[in-house]
C-alpha positions in Angstrom: 14.3 -16.6 24.4 13.0 -13.7 22.4 12.5 -10.3 24.1 9.6 -8.3 22.7 10.5 -4.9 21.2 7.8 -2.2 21.6 6.7 -1.0 18.2 3.6 0.2 16.4 2.1 -0.8 13.1 3.9 2.0 11.3 7.5 1.1 12.1 7.6 -2.3 10.3 6.1 -0.8 7.1 8.5 2.1 7.1 11.4 -0.3 7.7 10.3 -2.5 4.7 10.1 0.6 2.5 13.6 1.6 3.5 14.9 -1.9 2.9 13.5 -1.9 -0.7 16.5 -1.7 -2.9 17.1 1.4 -5.1 15.1 1.0 -8.2 13.1 -1.8 -6.6 9.4 -2.2 -6.7 6.6 -1.7 -4.0 3.2 -3.0 -4.9 0.4 -1.8 -2.6 -3.2 -2.9 -2.5 -5.1 -0.6 -0.2 -8.6 0.4 0.9 -7.8 3.6 2.9 -4.7 5.7 2.5 -3.6 9.0 4.0 -0.7 11.2 2.8 -0.3 12.5 6.3 1.5 9.4 7.6 5.0 8.3 8.2 4.3 5.4 5.7 3.6 7.9 3.0 6.7 10.0 3.8 8.8 6.8 3.5 7.2 6.0 0.1 7.8 9.6 -1.1 11.5 9.3 -0.1 11.9 5.9 -1.7 10.2 7.0 -5.0 11.7 10.4 -5.4 15.2 9.9 -4.0 16.0 6.2 -4.6 14.1 5.4 -7.8 11.8 2.9 -6.2 8.9 2.0 -8.5 5.4 2.1 -7.0 2.2 0.3 -8.1 -0.9 1.2 -6.2 -4.3 -0.6 -6.5 -6.7 1.6 -4.5 -10.4 1.5 -3.7 -12.7 4.3 -5.0 -16.0 2.7 -4.1 -16.6 4.8 -0.9 -17.6 8.3 -1.9 -18.8 11.5 -0.3 -22.2 13.1 -0.8 -21.0 14.7 -4.1 -20.0 11.3 -5.5 -16.2 12.0 -5.2 -14.2 9.0 -3.9 -12.6 9.6 -0.5 -9.3 8.4 -2.1 -9.4 11.1 -4.8 -6.8 13.4 -3.1 -4.5 10.5 -2.5 -4.6 9.5 -6.1 -3.6 13.0 -7.1 -0.8 13.0 -4.6 0.6 9.7 -6.0 0.3 11.2 -9.5 2.4 14.2 -8.4 5.3 12.1 -7.2 8.5 12.6 -9.2 9.1 9.0 -10.1 7.8 5.8 -11.6 4.3 5.5 -10.1 1.3 3.8 -11.5 -2.1 3.9 -9.8 -5.1 1.8 -10.7 -8.6 1.9 -9.3 -10.8 -1.2 -9.1 -13.8 -1.5 -11.4 -16.0 -3.4 -9.0 -19.8 -3.1 -9.5 -20.9 -4.3 -6.2 -17.7 -4.8 -4.2 -15.2 -2.8 -2.3 -11.4 -3.4 -2.5 -10.9 -3.9 1.2 -7.5 -5.6 1.0 -4.5 -4.1 2.8 -1.2 -5.6 1.7 2.1 -4.6 0.3 4.8 -6.6 -1.6 8.3 -5.3 -1.2 10.5 -6.0 -4.2 9.1 -9.5 -4.6 10.8 -10.6 -1.3 8.6 -9.6 1.6 4.9 -9.1 2.3 3.0 -7.1 4.8 -0.7 -7.9 5.3 -3.3 -7.0 7.9 -6.3 -5.1 8.9 -4.7 -1.6 9.0 -5.2 1.0 6.4 -2.4 3.5 5.9 -3.9 6.2 7.9 -3.3 8.3 11.1 -6.3 6.6 12.7 -5.0 3.1 12.1 -2.0 3.8 14.4 -3.7 6.0 17.0 -7.4 5.1 17.2 -8.0 1.6 16.1 -6.8 -1.8 17.3 -5.1 -3.0 14.1 -2.7 -5.6 12.9 0.0 -5.9 10.3 1.9 -9.1 9.7 5.2 -9.3 8.0 6.3 -12.3 6.0 10.1 -12.2 5.4 11.6 -14.1 2.4 8.8 -16.6 2.2 8.6 -17.6 -1.5 5.2 -19.3 -1.2 3.5 -16.5 0.6 5.1 -13.8 -1.7 4.0 -15.8 -4.8 0.4 -16.0 -3.5 0.2 -12.3 -2.8 1.9 -11.5 -6.2 -0.8 -13.6 -7.9 -3.5 -11.7 -6.1 -2.0 -8.3 -6.9 -1.7 -9.3 -10.5 -5.3 -10.3 -10.5 -6.3 -6.9 -9.1 -3.9 -5.0 -11.3 -4.6 -6.8 -14.6 -8.2 -8.1 -14.4 -9.9 -5.4 -12.3 -7.6 -2.4 -12.5 -8.3 0.7 -14.5 -5.6 3.4 -14.8 -6.5 6.2 -12.4 -7.5 9.5 -14.0 
């Protein structure tokens, strides 16, 4: 039998970041993101200390009363990382990028309802699923990331 191991939605993401090989690639498509999370700390360590490359497709459609995207501070934080980081925002006219998935060095995928935020782990009932070494699933998510990145993505300013 299999004994369940208590965990939260953060631990698997952090584990996958840590398993990404030095100079590997993490591709992240995300609606909501906070820099005040263990996930972000793991990404910072991977990028700045292990040379992991990072591509982020992030939503900017939800804005405050001044018209500034809620993700603006996070885009600046990604830009300030000392490493190979590219961020693109989505140029939707009537849609929101609401996807939440990550591809880890073309080998593993994490997908689910959870944003990378403090509330996702503490306030909401969220899911994240991990697909280990499944070529078919990884290929499908890579195709979707490529569509977002190449067809809809605009380099963040």
